[in-house]
N, C-alpha and C positions, 0 to 999 in steps of 0.2 A: 143250100143257097140262102144267103142272108135276105131277110125280109125288107131290108133298107134299100137294096138295089132298085133303081128306077125312081126313087122318091126325089122330090125337089124341095130343098130347104129354103124357106123365105122367098120362094118364087124365083130363085136364080141359080142355086147350086144343085145340079142333077147328079146323083150318085151313080157311077158307072160300074165299078167293080170293087171287090174287097181286096185291099192290099195287105192287111195284117190285122191281128187281133191280140189283145192283152187282157189282163185280169180286170181292168177298169173300163176298157173301151175298145173301139175298132177304128181302123183307118181305111178310108175309101178314096178311090180315084173319082174326081168330080169334074164337071164341066160347067163353066160359068156361061150361062146362056146369053147374057147381055154383051159381054166383051169377047166371047169365043176364046176363052182361055182354059187350059187344063190346070187343075189345082188338086190339092189333097184336103180331105175333110176328116177330122178326128171327132168321133162321137163318144160321149160318155154314156155308159150303160144306164138305163133308167133306174135300176135299183139303187144307184148311188146318188140320185138327184136330191134325196132328202138328207144326205150326210154333209154337214157343213164343212168339215175338214177336207173332204174329197172335192167338193165344189170349189173351195178356195184354192186348192192345189191346181185344179184344172184351169181356173181363171189366171192363176199366177203364171202358169206356163206361157200363156199368151202375152201377158203384160211384161214379163221379164225378157222374153225374146225381142219384143218390140222396143223395149227401153234400151237394150244393148245396141241393136242395129249394127251388127258386124257381118262382114262378108262370109265368115265361116260359121255363122249361126243361122239356122233355118229362119226364113222370113215368114212371119205370120201376118196375114192381111185383114182378117175379120174374125168376129166371135159372135155367137147368137144362140137362140133357143128354138128348137124345132117345134112344130105345131103340136106334137105329142109330148112335149116337155123335155126332150133330151138336149143337153148342152152340147155345143159343137164349136170347134175353132177351125178356121180355114187357113191353109198355109201353102207355100209354093210346092209344086209337084217336082219330085226328084227321081231320076232314073239312075239306078245303080244298085249297090249292095251295101249292107251294113258291114262294119269291120268284123263283127262276129261271124257273118256269113262268109266273108273272105277267109277267115281262119278255118272255118269248117271245110271250105272247098280247097284251099291251097296249103294249109298248115302255117308254120312259122314264116315270117317275112324276113327278107334280107335286111341287114342293118340300115342301108341307105334308104330303102323304101319305108321301113318302119319309122325312122327319124323324120322323114318327109311328112308322113301322116301326123306324127306327134307334134311337129312344129306348128302345123296349122291348128290343131286342136288346142295347143297351149296359147296360141295367139288369140283364139276365141275366148279362152278362160281369162286371159289378161284383160280383155275388154270387159268381160262380165265382172271381174273383181274390181275393175276401175269404177264400175257403177254400184259397187257394194253388194253384188249378187254372187252367192256361192252355189254351185250347181248341186253338190251333195249326192249325185247319183250317176257318176261317170262309170261307163262300162262300154265294151266294144259294140253292143247293140245300139247305143246312143251316139255312135260315131258313124256317119253315113258317108260313103265314098261315091262320088258321081263324076261325070266327065264334064270338064269346063275348059274350053280351048285346047291347048296341047296337054293339059294335065288330066290323066285318067284316074288320079287319086285325089280329086279335089274334095276337101272335107267340109261337111256340114254337121254341126253339133246340134243334137236334138234333146228334147224332153227336159225342160226346166221346171217340171211339175212340182218337185219337192225342194226347189231352190230356197235359199234363205236370203231375204232381202233386208237391207238396212234402210229404214224409212228416213226421210229428210226432216220430218217434223220434230221428233224428239231425240233423234240420233241413236235410238235403241234398235237392236236387231230383233225383228219379229219373225219367228219361224212358225212352222206348223206342227211342232213337236212339243211334247211335255217331257219333264224329267223322267228318264228311264225308258222312254219310247225309242225304238230303233227304227230308223228309216234308211233305205238304200238297199243295194244288192249285196248280200253278205260277203261274197268273195272279194269285193273291191272296197269294202269299208275300211276306213282308217281305225286305229285303236281307240281314238276318242269317240268315234261313232259307235264302235262296238260296246263301249262302256255306257252308251246312252246319254252322253253329254249334250247339252243344248247350246252351249256357247262355243260351238266349233267355228274355226276360222278358215280363211282361204287355204291354209296349209293342208286341210283335209282333202281338197281337190288335188293338191300336189301329190299326196300319198296315193290316191286312186289312179292318177295318171301314171305314177311309177309302176303300179300293179299291171295296168294295161300294157305298158312298154315291156315289162317282164314277160307277160304272156305272149305277146305277138313276136317276141324275139326267140323265146325258148319253146313255145308250143304248149306250155303247161302253166297252170296257176301256181302262185307261190304257196298258197295254203289250201288244203282240202281236208274235209272231215266227214265222218259218217253221219253227222247230225249238225243242226244249226248251232247248238251250244258248244259242241266239240270244235267246230270251226272257229267260233268266237274266242275260245280259250287259246287256240293256236295263234290267232292274230295278236292276242294280248301278251302271250308269254314266250313264243318261239320265234327264232330267226329263220327267215326264208333261206332255202338252199341257194348257194352262190350261183348266179347265172352262168359263170364260167365252167362250172362242173357239168352243167346241162348243155352248154354250147361253147366248147373250148375255143372256137375260132372267133368269138366276139372280141372286139377291141377292149382291152382292160379298162380304159377310161370310160367307155360306155357302160360297162358293168358297174363301175364306181358311181356313175350318175344315177343308175337305178337304185343302188344301195342308199345313196343320200336321200333320194326322193321317198324311199320306203322306211326311213328311220322311224322308230316307234315314238320317239320324243319329237313333237313338232318343232322344237327349237333347233334340232339337228338337221332338219330338212333344208331344202333351198329356201331362201328368204321370200321368194316370190316366183311366179311361173316364168317371168322373163329370164331369171337366172337359170332356171331349168332348161328353157328353150336355147339359151346361149350355150349351155354345156352340150347340147345335142347337135348344134349347128355344124361342127366339123364332120359329122358322120352322115349328114343328110345327102341324098343323091345329087342335089344341086352343087354341093361342094366337094364331091368325090369324083375323080376321073373314071370314065367308063371301065369296068372290069377290074377296078382296084378296090382295096379295102384298107382303111386306116386301122392298123392293128395296135399301135401304141403311141398315143399322143403324149402321155406322160412318160419321159425317158426313165430307163433303169427300173421300171416297175414290172416284175415278173408276174405271170398269171398266178392267181391264188391257188389253183390246183397243183402248181408245181413247187409250192413253197415247202421248205424243209419243216418237219414237225417241231424242230428245236427252235427255229427262228419264227417268231410270232408276228413280227412287224416288218414291213418292207424297208429296204435301205433308204436312209435319208438322202434326199436329192440335194445336189449342190446348187441351191438356188438362192441362198442368203448372200448378202453383200460380203460377209466374211469368207464364205466358200469361194465366191468369185475372185476375191483378192488372193486367196491361197493358191488357186489354180492359175493365176495370171502368168504367162511366159515372160512378160516385161518385168514383173517383179522378181522372177528368178534370175534374169540377166542382171538386174541391178544388184542383187545380193552377191552374185559372182564377182562383179566389179569391185564391190566393197571388200570382199575377202581377198582378192588379188592385190588391191592397194595396201591392205594391212600386211600381207605377207611380204610385199616388196619393201615397205618401210622397215619391217622387222629385220629383213636380210641386210639392208644398208647399215642399220644400227649395229648389227652383229659383226659385220665386216670391220666397221670402224673400231669397235671395241677390241676385236682380236688384234688389229694392227697396233692399237695403242699399247696393248699388253706386250706385243712382240718387241716394239721399239724401246719400251721402258724396262724390259727384263734384263737383269745383270748377267754378264757372261764370264766373270772371273778375271777379266783383263784390266789393264791400267789405263784404258782409254778414257779420256775426259768425258764426263757426262754432258750430253747436249742440254741446251737451255730449254728446248721445247721439242716435242715429237715432230718428226718430219711429216709434211703433208703427203697424202696419197697421190700417186702419180696421175690418177684419173681425175683428181679434183684440183681445180685452179685455186691457188692461194698466194698471198703476197710472200715475197722472198723473206726468208728468215735470216736475220743478221746474227752470225755466230758470236758467241762470247769470246773474249781474248783467252788464249791458252794459258794454262797455269804454268808458270816458269819457276822451277826450283833452282836454288843456288848451285852453280856448277863448281867443281874443284878448279883449283888454279890451273890454267892451261900449261901444258908441258911443251916446251919448244920442240918443234919437229920440222923436218924438211917439208916443204910444200908438196902436196900430192893431190892428185885428182881422185874423185870418188869412183869406186868400181861401178861401172854402169850396170853390171849384172847383179848387184846387191839387191835382195828382195825388198820390195816396198809393201808394207802391210801394216796392220794395226799394231801400234806400240813399237815399231822398229826404230832403233837408234841409228844415227848416221855418224860417220867419222868426221863429218864436216861440222865444226863448231865455230862460232865467231871468235876471231883473235885480232890482236892489234897489228899483226904482221900483214903487210900488203903484199900479196903474191900476184904478179900479173898472170892472168889466166889466158891460156891459149885459145884462139878462136876455134870452136869445135868444127870439125869437118863433116860430121854426120850427126844424126839424132842421138846416137849412143854416146857421143863425145860431149854432150851438154853437161854443164856442172850440175850437181844436185841442188835442189831448191833450198832456200834459206829456211831456218827453223820455223820462222813465223808462217811462211807460205806452206811449208810441209804440213805443219799442224792443221792448217785450215783445209788443205786438199784431202789429207788422210781422214780428218774428222768428217768431212763431207761424204767420203766414201763409206765410212762406218755408218753414217746416218741413213744412207740410201739402202745399203744391204746389211741386214742384221746378221747375216751369216758370214 
């Protein structure tokens, strides 16, 4: 039993029971006698009272939490020194379990629940970073889940004791570490923390948050080692196992978000916690229908475990403007219209050219050549005025008795008639039928027959 139980600090905070203990202090349930309120009191062990760095970290926890003032960061209301010299801070009392305890009791969390918890934690970090405060010790034990209204997983972020604060007077970042000194919980350290760098940025919190998400989704830590140095070497040199190999039913885009957050180079991580939170939003239980799981937000991206050993990179997504143009149905229809128009024009030109060759081709007969090719029957054109027939000198006419032309004589290309113009006038009998009509005069015949030749090349 703790010797502190029953003590009253500064005449108002009575310690009721021990809630938890750590290497540097203990946390008690307390009762404020003046306002009848249940609170929590964190006491620093007496042996650390003379260590300046430890005292500064203890005081910084209270100042940082108060300066941020966010709903998902524990509210600290007071700080003081006990009669026996112990430093203490007073904070709101929380009922529930830490995320670490939930993992021990229940194992890995469903993606919707995990992303809901992470979104609240990242919201608290966003507020802290906005005040120039970097947590530097993110881990499941510092993420507390309590009940608030309808939410049974309401997050409160704890322990800003080794946080790094940018002061407003000189603009320089003043931490509690010296070069080569390592602070934080090893399994959740970023590579730059593992190297003992002092100029860590907000990106180190993004890395640690990625490790937490990795663990609560898969049930295992990304890096483990038999010793502290071996663990640091793995963090610095090795890539963590793909979450999809440990949890194949995870949405690939969620696994990608973890990979980005845990990049070894800070420049390859999310630019800020707000971007990380946005990437997790589609998978939070508030945005997912009950009983469903978003398995592939990024289209055409197969799980990494199913990739071919030959193909090292995923297929490129058709998301560029050029890809969208290439796959546009309207553009395909436009191309087909252009091709059809070109083919139609080519066909018309080809038919016209063939017709021209057909009408201008010699056939070995003595028919007079036309002045111009006859127009196509399907194309309206102005009438062609035929050239006058070529008249050759005829031999002297031989007197002969008048006769009528044989109506059955064939009429065709180059046919000569027995009827030639003479000076003898022979009265012609009135034809009684169509076959009794006299043959046409040479001039008329030449025009009719020439027209017939022009219309039919055969």
